[in-house]
C-alpha positions in Angstrom: -58.6 12.9 22.0 -54.9 13.9 22.2 -54.4 17.8 21.1 -52.8 18.5 17.9 -49.7 20.1 19.7 -49.0 16.8 21.4 -49.3 14.8 18.1 -47.3 16.9 16.3 -44.3 16.8 19.3 -45.0 13.2 19.0 -44.1 13.3 15.5 -41.2 15.8 15.9 -39.4 13.5 18.7 -39.9 10.5 16.3 -38.5 12.3 13.4 -35.3 13.6 15.6 -34.6 10.2 16.8 -35.0 8.6 13.4 -32.5 11.1 12.2 -30.1 10.5 15.1 -30.1 6.6 14.8 -30.1 6.8 10.9 -26.8 9.3 11.4 -25.3 7.0 14.0 -25.7 3.8 11.8 -24.2 5.7 9.1 -21.6 6.5 11.0 -20.8 2.9 12.3 -21.0 1.5 9.1 -18.7 4.0 7.8 -16.1 3.0 10.7 -16.7 -0.4 9.6 -15.6 0.3 6.1 -12.5 1.9 7.1 -11.4 -0.3 9.4 -12.0 -3.1 6.8 -10.3 -1.2 3.8 -7.7 0.0 5.9 -6.7 -3.4 6.9 -7.0 -4.6 3.3 -4.5 -1.8 2.3 -2.1 -2.6 5.0 -2.4 -6.6 3.5 -1.9 -5.0 0.0 1.1 -2.9 0.9 3.1 -5.6 3.2 2.4 -7.9 0.0 4.0 -5.4 -2.3 6.8 -5.0 -0.3 7.4 -8.7 0.6 7.5 -9.5 -3.4 10.0 -7.0 -3.8 12.4 -7.9 -0.7 11.9 -11.7 -2.0 12.5 -10.5 -5.4 15.9 -8.7 -4.2 16.9 -12.0 -2.2 16.5 -14.2 -5.6 18.7 -11.8 -7.5 21.6 -11.6 -4.8 21.6 -15.3 -4.8 21.5 -15.6 -8.6 24.1 -12.9 -8.8 26.3 -14.9 -6.3 25.8 -18.1 -7.8 26.9 -16.2 -11.2 29.8 -14.8 -9.5 31.3 -18.1 -8.4 30.5 -19.8 -11.7 32.4 -17.1 -13.4 35.4 -17.3 -10.6 35.4 -21.1 -11.4 35.5 -20.6 -15.4 38.2 -18.2 -14.6 40.2 -20.3 -12.3 39.7 -23.1 -14.9 40.8 -20.6 -18.1 43.9 -19.6 -16.3 44.5 -23.4 -15.7 44.1 -24.6 -19.2 46.3 -21.5 -20.4 49.2 -22.1 -17.9 49.1 -25.9 -18.9 49.2 -25.1 -22.7 51.7 -22.6 -22.4 53.4 -25.2 -20.4 53.0 -27.8 -23.1 54.2 -25.6 -25.6 56.9 -24.7 -24.1 55.7 -20.7 -23.9 56.7 -19.2 -20.6 57.4 -15.6 -19.4 55.9 -12.2 -20.3 53.3 -13.6 -23.1 51.9 -16.5 -20.9 52.0 -13.3 -18.0 50.2 -10.8 -20.3 47.4 -14.0 -21.0 46.7 -14.7 -17.6 46.6 -11.1 -16.9 44.2 -10.6 -19.5 41.7 -13.3 -18.0 42.2 -11.9 -15.1 41.0 -8.3 -16.4 38.3 -9.8 -18.0 37.0 -11.6 -15.2 37.2 -8.4 -13.0 35.4 -6.4 -15.6 32.6 -8.9 -15.6 32.4 -9.3 -11.9 32.4 -5.0 -11.7 29.6 -5.0 -14.4 27.5 -7.3 -12.3 27.9 -5.5 -9.1 27.5 -2.0 -10.6 24.5 -3.3 -12.3 23.0 -4.7 -8.6 23.7 -1.3 -7.3 21.5 0.4 -9.9 19.1 -2.6 -9.4 19.0 -1.8 -5.8 18.5 2.2 -6.1 15.5 1.5 -8.4 13.8 -0.9 -5.6 14.7 1.8 -3.0 12.8 4.1 -5.2 10.2 1.5 -5.7 9.8 0.6 -1.9 9.7 4.6 -1.4 7.3 5.1 -3.6 4.9 1.9 -2.1 5.5 3.6 0.9 4.3 7.0 -0.2 1.3 5.3 -2.0 0.4 3.4 1.2 0.0 6.5 3.2 -1.7 8.5 0.2 -4.5 5.5 0.3 -4.9 5.6 4.1 -5.8 8.8 4.0 -8.2 8.5 1.1 -9.6 5.9 3.0 -9.8 7.0 6.5 -11.7 10.2 5.5 -13.4 12.0 9.2 -16.6 10.3 9.9 -19.8 12.5 10.5 -21.1 12.3 13.9 -24.6 12.7 14.7 -25.8 16.3 14.6 -27.9 16.7 17.5 -28.7 20.1 17.4 -29.9 19.7 13.2 -32.0 16.9 14.2 -33.7 18.5 17.1 -34.3 21.7 14.9 -35.7 19.6 12.1 -37.5 17.4 14.2 -39.1 20.6 15.4 -40.0 21.9 12.1 -41.1 18.6 11.2 -43.7 18.8 14.1 -44.7 22.1 13.6 -45.4 21.8 9.9 -47.1 18.7 11.1 -49.2 20.5 13.9 -50.3 23.2 10.7 -51.6 20.2 8.9 -53.3 18.3 12.1 -55.0 21.4 13.3 -56.3 22.2 9.9 -57.5 19.0 8.9 -60.1 19.7 11.8 -59.7 15.9 12.9 -59.3 17.6 16.7 -61.5 20.3 18.1 -60.2 23.6 18.2 
C-alpha cells in the first residue's frame, strides 16, 4: 500500500498536468480562432475596398460616356443653329451669340459633372480611410494577447490540491498512520 503523501503527490501532479494541458489547449484554440477571424476580416476589408474601387471605375466610365454624349449633342446643336441661321439668312452677332450660349451651356454642364465627380471622390476617399480605420480597429479587437500557460500558478494549485487530498486521505483511515 502506498503512503498518503505519495497518493496526494500523484493527485497534485495530475491536477497540475491537467491544468497546464487545458491552458495550452485553450491558448491554441484562441490562436486558431484569431487566425480565422483575422483572415475573414482581411477578406471583408479587401472586398469592401474592391467594391468601392469598382464603383469608382463604373462612375468614371459613365461620366466619360455622359460627357462624350454631351459634347456630341452640343456639336449637333451648334451645327443645327449654324445651318438654320444660314438658311434663314441670319448672320453676325446674333448667330455668334447663339453659338456662344450653346458653348457656355456645354461648359457649365461639363464643369458641373467634373465638380460632382470631385466631391464624390472626396467622399470615397473618406469612406476608404474609414474602412481602413475600421479594419485596424477590428484587427486589434480580434488579436488580443493570448494567455500563456501559468506554470507557477498551476504548480501551486496542484500542491494545494495534493495537500488537501492528503488531509482527506490521511484522515479517512484508508492508510495506516
